[in-house]
All heavy atoms as an XYZ file, in Angstrom:
839
protein
N     110.204    122.861     33.431
C     110.983    121.973     34.266
C     111.456    122.695     35.530
O     111.532    122.103     36.573
C     112.164    121.452     33.443
C     112.905    120.367     34.100
S     111.850    118.945     34.129
C     112.998    117.683     34.145
N     111.774    123.986     35.375
C     112.260    124.771     36.496
C     111.187    124.942     37.560
O     111.472    124.932     38.754
C     112.744    126.139     35.987
C     113.883    126.657     36.840
O     114.343    125.965     37.720
N     114.326    127.857     36.517
N     109.906    125.133     37.117
C     108.793    125.261     38.060
C     108.601    123.958     38.833
O     108.334    123.971     40.028
C     107.508    125.615     37.331
C     107.281    127.053     37.139
C     105.909    127.232     36.554
C     105.505    128.675     36.649
N     104.204    128.916     36.085
N     108.712    122.827     38.161
C     108.557    121.524     38.793
C     109.605    121.313     39.878
O     109.289    120.829     40.968
C     108.634    120.414     37.731
C     108.405    118.978     38.239
C     107.007    118.868     38.850
C     108.559    117.998     37.109
N     110.829    121.689     39.632
C     111.894    121.569     40.632
C     111.616    122.466     41.825
O     111.836    122.084     42.978
C     113.244    121.953     40.034
O     113.579    121.106     38.968
N     111.119    123.666     41.590
C     110.800    124.604     42.659
C     109.691    124.082     43.555
O     109.766    124.168     44.786
N     108.644    123.519     42.907
C     107.543    122.957     43.680
C     107.971    121.715     44.466
O     107.556    121.496     45.595
C     106.356    122.617     42.780
C     105.615    123.826     42.265
C     105.374    123.986     40.913
C     105.164    124.817     43.138
C     104.687    125.078     40.424
C     104.489    125.919     42.666
C     104.254    126.055     41.309
O     103.582    127.124     40.843
N     108.820    120.905     43.871
C     109.324    119.709     44.545
C     110.116    120.089     45.788
O     109.935    119.500     46.864
C     110.202    118.873     43.592
O     109.462    118.573     42.418
C     110.661    117.599     44.246
N     110.962    121.091     45.654
C     111.748    121.554     46.791
C     110.836    122.113     47.867
O     110.995    121.860     49.062
C     112.803    122.596     46.348
C     113.444    123.278     47.541
C     113.843    121.940     45.474
N     109.837    122.875     47.460
C     108.887    123.457     48.402
C     108.118    122.377     49.158
O     107.921    122.455     50.381
C     107.929    124.389     47.662
C     106.957    125.177     48.521
C     107.710    126.095     49.474
C     106.006    125.979     47.651
N     107.692    121.351     48.452
C     106.966    120.236     49.090
C     107.880    119.499     50.052
O     107.470    119.165     51.166
C     106.406    119.289     48.009
C     105.253    119.989     47.262
C     105.921    117.990     48.614
C     104.750    119.247     46.059
N     109.113    119.247     49.661
C     110.055    118.560     50.553
C     110.326    119.371     51.820
O     110.361    118.827     52.922
C     111.365    118.250     49.830
C     111.290    117.132     48.785
C     112.625    117.020     48.035
C     110.958    115.812     49.446
N     110.497    120.676     51.658
C     110.718    121.532     52.817
C     109.496    121.500     53.739
O     109.614    121.445     54.970
C     111.063    122.982     52.380
C     111.031    123.945     53.552
C     112.423    123.022     51.699
N     108.306    121.508     53.150
C     107.079    121.429     53.945
C     106.992    120.133     54.722
O     106.625    120.108     55.897
N     107.306    119.017     54.070
C     107.279    117.717     54.753
C     108.282    117.667     55.904
O     107.961    117.173     56.985
C     107.567    116.591     53.776
C     106.387    116.181     52.947
C     105.124    116.641     53.029
C     106.389    115.213     51.910
N     104.318    116.051     52.112
C     105.087    115.138     51.380
C     107.366    114.418     51.346
C     104.724    114.313     50.361
C     106.999    113.569     50.308
C     105.695    113.515     49.817
N     109.477    118.112     55.628
C     110.491    118.097     56.670
C     110.053    118.965     57.854
O     110.231    118.593     59.014
C     111.869    118.580     56.105
C     112.867    118.836     57.215
C     112.404    117.566     55.116
N     109.444    120.106     57.567
C     108.976    120.984     58.637
C     107.872    120.330     59.442
O     107.878    120.343     60.675
C     108.490    122.324     58.051
O     109.523    122.914     57.288
C     108.062    123.272     59.153
N     106.905    119.751     58.774
C     105.759    119.138     59.450
C     106.169    117.905     60.239
O     105.848    117.760     61.413
C     104.648    118.790     58.430
C     103.582    117.923     59.074
C     104.049    120.051     57.855
N     106.906    117.005     59.613
C     107.250    115.762     60.274
C     108.418    115.910     61.231
O     108.570    115.141     62.180
C     107.526    114.651     59.266
C     106.305    114.242     58.513
C     106.210    114.439     57.145
C     105.237    113.668     59.167
C     105.089    114.066     56.440
C     104.097    113.293     58.481
C     104.016    113.489     57.115
N     109.255    116.882     61.034
C     110.406    117.104     61.913
C     110.059    117.871     63.172
O     110.821    117.888     64.132
N     108.880    118.480     63.212
C     108.502    119.282     64.369
C     108.335    118.416     65.620
O     108.579    118.867     66.728
C     107.202    120.027     64.089
N     107.938    117.176     65.477
C     107.729    116.292     66.622
C     108.992    115.636     67.121
O     108.965    114.918     68.116
N     110.109    115.841     66.510
C     111.339    115.141     66.856
C     112.262    115.951     67.746
O     113.368    115.508     68.043
C     112.095    114.742     65.592
S     111.196    113.561     64.584
N     111.874    117.126     68.157
C     112.742    117.956     68.994
C     112.811    117.427     70.429
O     112.056    116.530     70.826
N     113.704    117.985     71.203
C     113.795    117.598     72.597
C     112.650    118.243     73.367
O     112.267    119.376     73.110
C     115.130    118.045     73.222
O     115.237    119.440     73.088
C     116.302    117.359     72.563
N     112.146    117.531     74.287
C     111.013    118.010     75.082
C     111.425    118.044     76.536
O     112.195    117.208     77.000
C     109.815    117.102     74.925
C     109.291    117.080     73.518
C     107.993    116.260     73.444
N     107.540    116.227     72.073
C     107.348    115.124     71.377
N     107.571    113.961     71.932
N     106.935    115.184     70.151
N     110.854    118.975     77.237
C     111.094    118.986     78.679
C     110.066    118.086     79.327
O     108.866    118.190     79.053
C     110.971    120.409     79.258
O     109.684    120.918     78.953
C     112.039    121.324     78.638
N     110.518    117.213     80.163
C     109.624    116.288     80.850
C     109.447    116.766     82.274
O     110.385    117.270     82.889
C     110.209    114.887     80.840
C     110.274    114.306     79.472
C     110.761    112.903     79.493
N     110.801    112.379     78.123
C     111.373    111.261     77.803
N     111.968    110.536     78.703
N     111.359    110.855     76.568
N     108.264    116.556     82.807
C     108.076    116.940     84.200
C     108.921    116.056     85.109
O     109.203    114.895     84.778
C     106.585    116.726     84.444
C     106.158    115.775     83.387
C     107.071    116.007     82.210
N     109.322    116.600     86.216
C     110.150    115.837     87.147
C     109.324    114.676     87.701
O     108.118    114.817     87.947
C     110.603    116.737     88.288
N     109.940    113.508     87.885
C     109.186    112.383     88.446
C     108.770    112.705     89.872
O     109.497    113.396     90.602
C     110.189    111.219     88.408
C     111.513    111.864     88.305
C     111.332    113.176     87.628
N     107.618    112.233     90.298
C     107.169    112.515     91.652
C     108.120    111.889     92.665
O     108.704    110.842     92.424
C     105.785    111.872     91.731
C     105.760    110.872     90.628
C     106.692    111.370     89.583
N     108.261    112.551     93.766
C     109.134    112.037     94.819
C     108.566    110.710     95.322
O     107.354    110.481     95.306
C     109.225    113.030     95.956
N     109.437    109.843     95.740
C     108.996    108.558     96.253
C     108.088    108.772     97.459
O     108.364    109.618     98.315
C     110.204    107.714     96.651
N     107.010    108.027     97.483
C     106.073    108.172     98.586
C     106.641    107.505     99.829
O     107.169    106.406     99.769
C     104.730    107.525     98.211
C     103.964    108.222     97.127
C     102.756    107.392     96.710
C     103.502    109.592     97.599
N     106.501    108.201    100.932
C     106.992    107.688    102.210
C     105.797    107.276    103.040
O     105.090    108.109    103.586
C     107.813    108.764    102.915
C     108.485    108.236    104.167
O     108.526    106.995    104.344
O     108.972    109.051    104.959
N     105.564    105.975    103.101
C     104.408    105.462    103.825
C     104.552    105.629    105.323
O     103.554    105.580    106.035
C     104.187    103.998    103.495
N     105.763    105.862    105.820
C     105.946    105.995    107.276
C     105.406    107.317    107.808
O     105.361    107.504    109.013
C     107.435    105.864    107.654
O     108.190    106.860    106.965
C     107.959    104.479    107.293
N     104.993    108.219    106.906
C     104.404    109.482    107.347
C     103.000    109.283    107.904
O     102.500    110.118    108.643
C     104.358    110.491    106.204
C     105.702    111.009    105.787
C     105.561    112.020    104.667
C     106.901    112.553    104.230
N     106.767    113.517    103.124
N     102.361    108.195    107.540
C     101.031    107.910    108.056
C     101.099    107.564    109.537
O     101.963    106.781    109.956
C     100.376    106.752    107.301
C      99.946    107.028    105.892
C      99.518    105.734    105.218
C      98.795    108.013    105.871
N     100.199    108.122    110.343
C     100.203    107.770    111.758
C      99.860    106.293    111.933
O      98.873    105.803    111.407
C      99.106    108.650    112.360
C      98.568    109.489    111.266
C      99.209    109.082    109.988
N     100.710    105.573    112.625
C     100.490    104.155    112.882
C     101.215    103.230    111.924
O     101.193    102.005    112.105
N     101.859    103.765    110.912
C     102.513    102.922    109.906
C     103.673    102.139    110.505
O     103.846    100.953    110.216
C     102.989    103.770    108.727
N     104.467    102.788    111.330
C     105.609    102.084    111.927
C     105.140    100.989    112.876
O     105.781     99.937    112.969
C     106.531    103.074    112.662
O     105.776    103.814    113.614
C     107.212    104.015    111.696
N     104.012    101.222    113.539
C     103.483    100.198    114.442
C     102.998     98.967    113.666
O     103.154     97.846    114.127
C     102.315    100.757    115.279
C     102.746    101.763    116.341
C     102.935    103.187    115.787
O     102.679    103.417    114.574
O     103.378    104.052    116.550
N     102.431     99.198    112.490
C     101.976     98.076    111.656
C     103.151     97.215    111.238
O     103.122     95.989    111.367
C     101.197     98.604    110.412
C     100.976     97.489    109.403
C      99.879     99.208    110.831
N     104.209     97.867    110.764
C     105.372     97.104    110.315
C     106.055     96.415    111.498
O     106.544     95.279    111.361
C     106.345     98.012    109.559
C     105.739     98.593    108.287
S     104.983     97.380    107.191
C     106.423     96.667    106.432
N     106.068     97.069    112.661
C     106.659     96.453    113.855
C     105.832     95.236    114.287
O     106.396     94.221    114.718
C     106.746     97.467    114.993
N     104.516     95.331    114.165
C     103.663     94.198    114.531
C     103.921     93.012    113.610
O     103.924     91.858    114.069
C     102.193     94.615    114.467
N     104.161     93.283    112.343
C     104.454     92.186    111.411
C     105.784     91.538    111.797
O     105.913     90.306    111.785
C     104.463     92.690    109.959
C     103.045     93.077    109.540
C     105.017     91.624    109.009
C     102.957     93.747    108.192
N     106.767     92.355    112.143
C     108.073     91.819    112.552
C     107.949     90.967    113.812
O     108.656     89.983    113.976
C     109.069     92.960    112.780
C     109.466     93.696    111.515
C     110.184     92.823    110.498
O     110.979     91.943    110.894
O     109.928     93.015    109.282
N     107.033     91.357    114.716
C     106.820     90.611    115.968
C     105.879     89.429    115.774
O     105.558     88.722    116.735
C     106.211     91.527    117.027
C     107.132     92.621    117.491
C     106.401     93.498    118.504
C     107.205     94.712    118.882
N     106.454     95.617    119.750
N     105.411     89.239    114.536
C     104.470     88.171    114.187
C     103.117     88.349    114.848
O     102.402     87.388    115.105
C     105.065     86.792    114.479
C     106.305     86.518    113.675
C     106.823     85.135    113.881
C     108.080     84.983    113.022
N     108.544     83.620    112.991
N     102.767     89.600    115.137
C     101.438     89.939    115.642
C     100.590     90.335    114.439
O     100.333     91.517    114.185
C     101.529     91.088    116.653
C     100.176     91.532    117.162
O      99.192     90.756    117.011
O     100.070     92.667    117.674
N     100.171     89.337    113.678
C      99.490     89.585    112.414
C      98.104     90.191    112.613
O      97.688     91.053    111.836
C      99.416     88.301    111.586
C     100.782     87.701    111.357
C     101.103     86.421    111.781
C     101.780     88.441    110.725
C     102.352     85.889    111.569
C     103.037     87.924    110.514
C     103.326     86.641    110.941
O     104.574     86.116    110.743
N      97.407     89.783    113.665
C      96.100     90.382    113.949
C      96.244     91.865    114.295
O      95.448     92.688    113.854
C      95.393     89.632    115.080
C      94.944     88.250    114.668
O      94.694     88.011    113.500
N      94.846     87.349    115.632
N      97.253     92.198    115.078
C      97.503     93.585    115.420
C      97.874     94.416    114.190
O      97.457     95.565    114.054
N      98.632     93.817    113.287
C      99.018     94.511    112.061
C      97.792     94.786    111.192
O      97.635     95.884    110.646
C     100.049     93.693    111.286
N      96.909     93.792    111.064
C      95.705     93.985    110.259
C      94.780     95.028    110.888
O      94.201     95.857    110.184
C      94.939     92.658    110.095
C      95.657     91.624    109.271
S      96.027     92.179    107.596
C      97.741     92.579    107.743
N      94.680     95.005    112.216
C      93.874     96.016    112.906
C      94.451     97.410    112.688
O      93.714     98.383    112.459
C      93.780     95.687    114.387
N      95.781     97.508    112.745
C      96.438     98.796    112.507
C      96.218     99.297    111.097
O      95.965    100.478    110.865
N      96.318     98.411    110.108
C      96.071     98.794    108.721
C      94.637     99.261    108.515
O      94.393    100.244    107.820
C      96.372     97.631    107.776
C      97.810     97.458    107.340
C      97.977     96.171    106.550
C      98.275     98.630    106.516
N      93.706     98.565    109.142
C      92.302     98.948    109.020
C      92.058    100.326    109.649
O      91.352    101.164    109.080
C      91.396     97.905    109.667
C      89.901     98.099    109.498
C      89.535     98.124    108.021
C      89.140     97.004    110.207
N      92.688    100.561    110.781
C      92.558    101.857    111.462
C      93.126    102.976    110.592
O      92.537    104.032    110.444
C      93.267    101.818    112.811
C      93.101    103.062    113.621
C      93.784    102.908    114.974
C      93.675    104.198    115.775
N      94.376    104.098    117.064
N      94.295    102.718    109.979
C      94.907    103.721    109.107
C      94.020    103.970    107.893
O      93.821    105.120    107.479
C      96.321    103.280    108.664
C      97.265    103.265    109.876
C      96.857    104.185    107.578
C      98.607    102.628    109.586
N      93.456    102.909    107.334
C      92.605    103.044    106.152
C      91.398    103.931    106.458
O      90.980    104.726    105.613
C      92.130    101.665    105.692
C      91.311    101.686    104.426
C      90.921    100.296    103.979
C      90.163    100.348    102.680
N      89.798     99.001    102.221
N      90.878    103.844    107.657
C      89.720    104.643    108.017
C      90.059    106.116    108.245
O      89.182    106.964    108.170
C      89.061    104.064    109.274
C      88.440    102.712    109.026
C      87.983    102.036    110.314
O      88.330    102.456    111.403
N      87.199    100.976    110.165
N      91.331    106.412    108.510
C      91.719    107.799    108.768
C      92.238    108.521    107.524
O      92.500    109.708    107.593
C      92.806    107.879    109.846
O      93.972    107.188    109.412
C      92.310    107.284    111.160
N      92.381    107.813    106.415
C      92.903    108.419    105.184
C      91.912    109.481    104.700
O      90.719    109.191    104.553
C      93.132    107.343    104.096
C      93.389    107.967    102.752
C      94.287    106.452    104.501
N      92.429    110.711    104.468
C      91.552    111.804    104.072
C      91.931    112.430    102.726
O      91.069    112.952    102.039
C      91.545    112.890    105.154
N      93.198    112.395    102.361
C      93.635    113.057    101.128
C      94.139    112.031    100.125
O      94.377    110.868    100.470
C      94.773    114.059    101.426
O      95.924    113.332    101.880
C      94.359    115.092    102.453
N      94.324    112.491     98.901
C      94.851    111.599     97.853
C      96.277    111.171     98.172
O      96.667    110.033     97.923
C      94.823    112.288     96.490
C      93.410    112.410     95.938
O      92.532    111.635     96.370
O      93.184    113.276     95.074
N      97.062    112.082     98.723
C      98.448    111.734     99.090
C      98.457    110.661    100.173
O      99.236    109.708    100.084
C      99.190    112.985     99.583
C     100.638    112.693     99.918
C     101.379    113.929    100.409
O     100.821    115.027    100.410
O     102.544    113.753    100.797
N      97.585    110.786    101.152
C      97.504    109.765    102.197
C      97.034    108.441    101.613
O      97.481    107.386    102.048
C      96.571    110.215    103.317
C      97.125    111.307    104.177
C      96.137    111.751    105.241
O      94.928    111.565    105.111
N      96.655    112.359    106.296
N      96.134    108.503    100.652
C      95.663    107.269     99.999
C      96.817    106.557     99.303
O      96.953    105.339     99.395
C      94.539    107.587     99.000
C      94.023    106.385     98.248
C      93.364    105.351     99.130
O      92.750    105.672    100.135
N      93.490    104.095     98.761
N      97.648    107.322     98.607
C      98.801    106.731     97.943
C      99.778    106.165     98.967
O     100.324    105.068     98.774
C      99.497    107.770     97.064
C      98.650    108.261     95.898
S      98.137    106.947     94.791
C      99.687    106.556     94.031
N      99.999    106.878    100.056
C     100.886    106.387    101.111
C     100.311    105.103    101.716
O     101.056    104.154    102.019
C     101.067    107.445    102.187
C     101.863    108.631    101.742
C     101.825    109.770    102.749
O     101.022    109.791    103.669
N     102.705    110.752    102.549
N      99.000    105.046    101.907
C      98.364    103.840    102.438
C      98.564    102.657    101.486
O      98.836    101.537    101.921
C      96.880    104.061    102.698
C      96.177    102.789    103.068
C      96.333    102.246    104.352
C      95.413    102.087    102.145
C      95.711    101.046    104.687
C      94.805    100.900    102.474
C      94.956    100.380    103.743
O      94.365     99.190    104.072
N      98.442    102.930    100.191
C      98.624    101.853     99.209
C     100.049    101.314     99.278
O     100.261    100.097     99.199
C      98.281    102.355     97.818
C      96.804    102.610     97.610
S      96.379    103.418     96.064
C      97.089    102.336     94.859
N     101.025    102.216     99.419
C     102.423    101.787     99.525
C     102.610    100.956    100.799
O     103.249     99.897    100.773
C     103.375    103.004     99.507
C     104.790    102.608     99.877
C     103.346    103.670     98.139
N     102.051    101.433    101.895
C     102.168    100.706    103.170
C     101.533     99.328    103.077
O     102.126     98.340    103.518
C     101.515    101.515    104.304
C     101.473    100.837    105.661
C     102.876    100.630    106.201
C     100.639    101.647    106.642
N     100.346     99.238    102.484
C      99.688     97.943    102.401
C     100.457     96.984    101.493
O     100.510     95.771    101.757
C      98.235     98.084    101.930
O      98.185     98.582    100.631
N     101.100     97.508    100.449
C     101.935     96.641     99.598
C     103.150     96.136    100.361
O     103.516     94.968    100.224
C     102.378     97.390     98.350
C     101.320     97.455     97.302
C     101.878     97.927     95.990
N     100.785     98.210     95.093
C     100.612     99.334     94.437
N     101.495    100.296     94.543
N      99.585     99.503     93.649
N     103.782     97.041    101.113
C     104.946     96.615    101.898
C     104.528     95.552    102.905
O     105.220     94.540    103.094
C     105.571     97.810    102.616
C     106.272     98.777    101.684
C     106.740    100.040    102.391
O     106.527    100.191    103.613
O     107.353    100.896    101.708
N     103.393     95.767    103.586
C     102.904     94.806    104.553
C     102.578     93.479    103.868
O     102.930     92.408    104.375
C     101.666     95.360    105.251
N     101.934     93.552    102.717
C     101.599     92.326    101.981
C     102.849     91.544    101.612
O     102.907     90.315    101.761
C     100.805     92.678    100.731
C     100.345     91.428     99.974
C      99.867     91.746     98.593
N     101.040     92.215     97.832
C     100.964     92.982     96.778
N      99.812     93.408     96.331
N     102.062     93.353     96.133
N     103.874     92.248    101.136
C     105.117     91.580    100.740
C     105.747     90.863    101.931
O     106.195     89.716    101.825
C     106.102     92.569    100.130
C     105.634     93.090     98.785
O     104.725     92.488     98.181
O     106.179     94.124     98.337
N     105.786     91.536    103.076
C     106.353     90.909    104.284
C     105.510     89.719    104.721
O     106.053     88.683    105.132
C     106.440     91.928    105.410
C     107.435     93.020    105.160
C     108.440     93.032    106.257
C     109.383     94.188    106.006
N     110.710     93.860    106.359
N     104.207     89.862    104.639
C     103.316     88.756    105.046
C     103.460     87.568    104.111
O     103.433     86.423    104.555
C     101.869     89.233    105.071
C     101.522     90.179    106.229
C     100.133     90.780    106.018
C     101.602     89.470    107.559
N     103.607     87.827    102.831
C     103.762     86.723    101.881
C     105.055     85.974    102.144
O     105.098     84.738    102.060
C     103.692     87.251    100.419
C     102.253     87.643    100.100
C     104.211     86.214     99.436
C     102.061     88.321     98.766
N     106.121     86.703    102.498
C     107.381     86.045    102.863
C     107.184     85.129    104.076
O     107.663     84.011    104.089
C     108.447     87.079    103.199
C     109.026     87.812    102.032
C     110.028     88.876    102.458
O     110.565     88.795    103.583
O     110.275     89.801    101.659
N     106.462     85.629    105.059
C     106.248     84.853    106.283
C     105.247     83.733    106.082
O     105.287     82.720    106.794
C     105.775     85.788    107.408
N     104.347     83.884    105.116
C     103.297     82.891    104.913
C     103.841     81.530    104.461
O     103.177     80.509    104.629
C     102.298     83.401    103.878
N     105.053     81.514    103.937
C     105.652     80.252    103.500
C     105.864     79.307    104.676
O     105.807     78.086    104.519
C     106.953     80.510    102.772
N     106.092     79.862    105.855
C     106.371     79.035    107.021
C     105.377     79.192    108.145
O     105.352     78.398    109.078
C     107.769     79.355    107.578
O     107.829     80.729    107.921
C     108.849     79.004    106.551
N     104.527     80.219    108.090
C     103.618     80.527    109.191
C     102.176     80.578    108.681
O     101.820     81.469    107.907
C     104.002     81.862    109.817
C     103.283     82.136    111.129
O     102.304     81.430    111.442
O     103.703     83.076    111.832
N     101.323     79.643    109.117
C      99.932     79.638    108.627
C      99.142     80.875    109.080
O      98.243     81.323    108.398
C      99.328     78.361    109.219
C     100.295     77.820    110.185
C     101.615     78.489    109.964
N      99.511     81.464    110.208
C      98.830     82.684    110.653
C      99.133     83.843    109.710
O      98.292     84.706    109.477
C      99.243     83.039    112.075
C      98.784     82.028    113.086
C      98.133     82.742    114.218
C      97.712     81.707    115.238
N      96.370     81.878    115.655
N     100.325     83.879    109.165
C     100.670     84.907    108.193
C      99.865     84.703    106.911
O      99.444     85.673    106.285
C     102.169     84.878    107.892
N      99.638     83.458    106.536
C      98.815     83.173    105.352
C      97.388     83.667    105.563
O      96.773     84.220    104.641
C      98.852     81.682    105.040
N      96.862     83.484    106.766
C      95.537     84.005    107.079
C      95.520     85.530    107.009
O      94.554     86.121    106.523
C      95.096     83.552    108.479
C      94.815     82.077    108.603
C      94.521     81.661    110.026
O      94.302     82.541    110.899
O      94.520     80.454    110.303
N      96.586     86.157    107.475
C      96.671     87.610    107.418
C      96.752     88.111    105.976
O      96.172     89.156    105.649
C      97.884     88.096    108.216
N      97.425     87.362    105.118
C      97.490     87.729    103.703
C      96.086     87.689    103.102
O      95.679     88.596    102.369
C      98.441     86.791    102.914
C      98.300     87.003    101.414
C      99.869     87.001    103.344
N      95.326     86.649    103.438
C      93.955     86.542    102.933
C      93.093     87.693    103.460
O      92.292     88.260    102.730
C      93.333     85.199    103.330
C      93.975     84.031    102.604
O      94.572     84.255    101.517
O      93.878     82.887    103.109
N      93.278     88.026    104.731
C      92.530     89.151    105.324
C      92.894     90.467    104.647
O      92.019     91.314    104.361
C      92.794     89.233    106.811
N      94.169     90.654    104.359
C      94.601     91.886    103.691
C      94.051     91.956    102.266
O      93.618     93.026    101.814
C      96.134     91.944    103.671
C      96.738     93.189    103.057
C      96.256     94.451    103.781
C      98.258     93.133    103.100
N      94.027     90.839    101.574
C      93.441     90.834    100.231
C      91.964     91.205    100.269
O      91.489     91.977     99.445
C      93.633     89.467     99.598
C      95.027     89.205     99.137
C      95.162     87.900     98.409
N      96.548     87.704     98.018
C      97.174     86.540     98.028
N      96.520     85.447     98.405
N      98.434     86.446     97.650
N      91.242     90.648    101.243
C      89.820     90.974    101.375
C      89.650     92.462    101.724
O      88.731     93.121    101.232
C      89.186     90.099    102.443
N      90.533     92.976    102.555
C      90.464     94.365    102.967
C      90.727     95.305    101.791
O      90.050     96.329    101.637
C      91.486     94.616    104.073
C      91.113     95.693    105.038
S      92.148     95.660    106.519
C      93.723     96.118    105.888
N      91.676     94.965    100.952
C      92.010     95.837     99.819
C      90.946     95.741     98.720
O      90.797     96.693     97.949
C      93.393     95.514     99.234
O      93.439     94.141     98.884
C      94.486     95.851    100.215
N      90.247     94.645     98.668
C      89.172     94.526     97.674
C      87.878     95.159     98.172
O      86.929     95.284     97.427
C      88.918     93.061     97.349
C      90.010     92.436     96.545
C      89.651     91.055     96.116
N      90.769     90.412     95.498
C      91.174     89.189     95.783
N      90.543     88.457     96.683
N      92.221     88.684     95.188
N      87.844     95.500     99.448
C      86.653     96.135    100.018
C      85.589     95.155    100.442
O      84.430     95.499    100.554
N      85.962     93.935    100.690
C      84.977     92.922    101.100
C      85.020     92.707    102.582
O      85.901     92.916    103.285
C      85.250     91.595    100.395
C      85.040     91.736     98.917
C      85.292     90.434     98.233
N      85.181     90.645     96.796
C      85.614     89.806     95.914
N      86.162     88.693     96.272
N      85.462     90.054     94.656
């Protein structure tokens, strides 16, 4: 009976060790800094064109920026900029048909068509 108790305790200690190993605190990597799309050359002009309701100029500016993207960081910044532009255009599209056309053009541009 004494051997059985010893083995039971040993098995329980083993289980606690194996299953408890994954429950400790872990260090997590720091979250990446927020991407600043205004670092891209021409980004402020694109957003200014949208504010001025120059939707064709904004789309031309976005296309020009897209062609100059060279690094992964710039690609991420471009994606943030195009989302911000899309959000502003969608807001304006409710009352302005030219903004709706620009939204369609931006969708085609982001899909690569």
